[in-house]
C-alpha positions as CSV (number, residue, x, y, z in Angstrom):
1,M,-15.1,-14.3,37.6
2,K,-10.9,-13.6,36.4
3,K,-10.4,-16.7,35.0
4,Q,-13.1,-15.8,32.3
5,F,-11.7,-12.3,32.2
6,L,-8.3,-13.7,31.8
7,F,-9.5,-16.3,28.9
8,F,-11.3,-13.7,27.0
9,F,-8.5,-11.2,27.4
10,L,-6.2,-13.4,25.5
11,L,-8.4,-14.8,23.1
12,T,-9.2,-10.5,22.2
13,T,-5.0,-10.3,22.2
14,L,-4.2,-13.3,19.9
15,S,-6.8,-12.6,17.3
16,V,-5.9,-8.8,17.3
17,H,-2.0,-9.1,16.3
18,A,-3.1,-12.6,14.1
19,V,-1.4,-11.4,10.4
20,E,-3.3,-12.8,7.0
21,R,-0.1,-13.1,4.7
22,V,-1.6,-11.8,1.3
23,S,-1.2,-11.3,-2.4
24,L,-2.2,-7.7,-3.9
25,E,-3.8,-9.2,-5.8
26,Q,-6.2,-11.4,-3.4
27,L,-6.6,-8.2,-1.4
28,Q,-7.9,-5.9,-3.4
29,S,-10.6,-8.6,-5.2
30,E,-11.6,-9.0,-1.5
31,W,-11.0,-5.4,0.0
32,N,-14.4,-5.2,2.3
33,S,-13.1,-8.4,3.9
34,Y,-10.4,-7.0,5.6
35,I,-11.4,-3.9,6.5
36,G,-10.3,-4.1,10.5
37,K,-7.3,-6.6,9.8
38,S,-3.7,-7.0,9.9
39,V,-2.5,-8.5,6.8
40,T,1.2,-8.3,5.2
41,I,1.3,-8.1,1.5
42,T,3.7,-10.3,-0.4
43,T,3.6,-8.4,-3.7
44,P,6.6,-6.0,-3.9
45,L,5.1,-2.0,-4.4
46,V,6.4,0.2,-5.6
47,V,6.2,4.2,-4.2
48,C,4.0,6.0,-6.4
49,G,3.7,8.9,-4.3
50,S,4.5,10.5,-0.5
51,F,2.6,13.1,1.1
52,Y,3.7,13.9,4.4
53,D,2.2,11.4,6.4
54,S,1.3,8.7,3.9
55,L,2.4,6.9,1.1
56,V,0.5,6.1,-2.4
57,L,2.4,2.3,-3.5
58,A,0.8,0.5,-6.3
59,P,2.3,-3.4,-8.1
60,E,4.6,-0.5,-10.6
61,R,4.9,2.2,-11.5
62,L,1.7,4.5,-12.8
63,F,1.7,6.9,-15.2
64,C,-0.3,10.3,-15.0
65,P,-3.2,10.1,-18.2
66,E,-0.7,12.6,-19.6
67,E,2.5,11.0,-20.0
68,R,0.5,8.2,-22.3
69,A,-2.7,10.5,-24.2
70,I,-2.4,12.8,-26.5
71,G,-5.2,14.1,-24.7
72,L,-8.7,15.7,-24.0
73,S,-8.0,18.4,-27.5
74,D,-8.1,14.7,-30.0
75,G,-11.3,14.0,-29.3
76,D,-11.0,10.4,-27.8
77,S,-10.5,10.3,-23.8
78,T,-10.8,7.5,-23.5
79,M,-7.2,6.6,-23.6
80,Y,-7.1,9.7,-20.8
81,Y,-9.9,8.0,-18.9
82,S,-9.2,4.6,-19.2
83,L,-5.7,5.6,-17.2
84,E,-7.0,7.3,-14.6
85,Q,-9.3,4.2,-13.8
86,H,-5.8,1.9,-14.1
87,N,-4.5,4.0,-11.4
88,R,-7.8,4.4,-8.9
89,Q,-8.0,0.8,-9.0
90,T,-4.4,-0.6,-8.7
91,S,-3.3,2.0,-5.8
92,I,-3.5,1.8,-1.9
93,C,-2.5,4.4,0.3
94,V,-0.8,3.5,3.0
95,H,-0.6,6.0,6.4
96,C,2.5,5.5,8.1
97,R,5.4,8.1,10.1
98,N,8.3,8.1,7.3
99,A,9.9,11.2,7.1
100,Y,9.0,13.3,4.1
101,Y,12.2,13.3,2.7
102,Q,13.2,9.9,2.9
103,V,11.1,8.0,0.3
104,R,11.2,9.0,-2.7
105,S,9.3,7.4,-6.1
106,G,10.0,5.0,-7.2
107,D,11.3,3.4,-4.2
108,I,10.3,-0.6,-3.9
109,V,8.3,-2.2,-0.2
110,H,8.9,-5.3,0.6
111,G,6.8,-7.4,2.9
112,L,4.5,-4.6,3.9
113,T,2.1,-5.1,7.8
114,A,-0.2,-2.9,8.0
115,R,-3.7,-2.7,9.3
116,V,-6.6,-2.5,6.8
117,T,-8.8,0.6,8.1
118,G,-10.8,1.2,4.2
119,E,-11.1,1.4,1.2
120,R,-8.0,1.4,-0.5
121,Q,-6.3,2.9,2.8
122,M,-4.7,1.0,5.4
123,V,-3.1,2.0,8.5
124,T,1.0,1.2,10.0
125,G,2.0,2.4,13.3
126,R,6.0,2.5,11.7
127,P,8.0,3.8,9.5
128,V,7.3,1.5,6.0
129,R,11.6,0.5,5.4
130,T,12.2,0.5,1.3
131,R,14.6,-0.6,-1.1
132,K,16.0,2.3,-3.9
133,R,15.7,1.2,-7.1
134,K,18.1,-1.0,-8.1
135,T,21.1,0.9,-9.1
136,A,24.6,0.1,-11.2
137,C,26.2,-0.1,-7.6
138,G,23.7,-2.9,-6.7
139,W,20.7,-2.2,-3.7
140,S,20.7,0.3,-1.0
141,E,18.5,0.0,2.0
142,R,16.4,2.7,2.9
143,T,14.2,3.0,6.9
């Protein structure tokens, strides 16, 4: 009985800690199949928002529809709504333990490892390491 329990415990522990390496495109196309699994995203991600215990990440900088669209007063709101839909489809939310002031919009995240918990939702139990945008002095590492 002890051997069976030990084997079952070892098997479950190994399966929980298995981390799959996926690109963001692959993850977004098969999101539901990754729910409950730990993944490492190989695509570099840009921080588009920081809200206390969560980060909004996307493969590129997201623009507010107001920055690109003329507005709703012209009667043609298709560009506004297409930008809004694009932002929803390409961004993911990662719940993490970063200090609010340490991560800024525009910082880059490489090799994010987190557990997929729901539609466009991920959780990591530790801070997400980011790099500042490239400046004249080069890259600077952040925690």
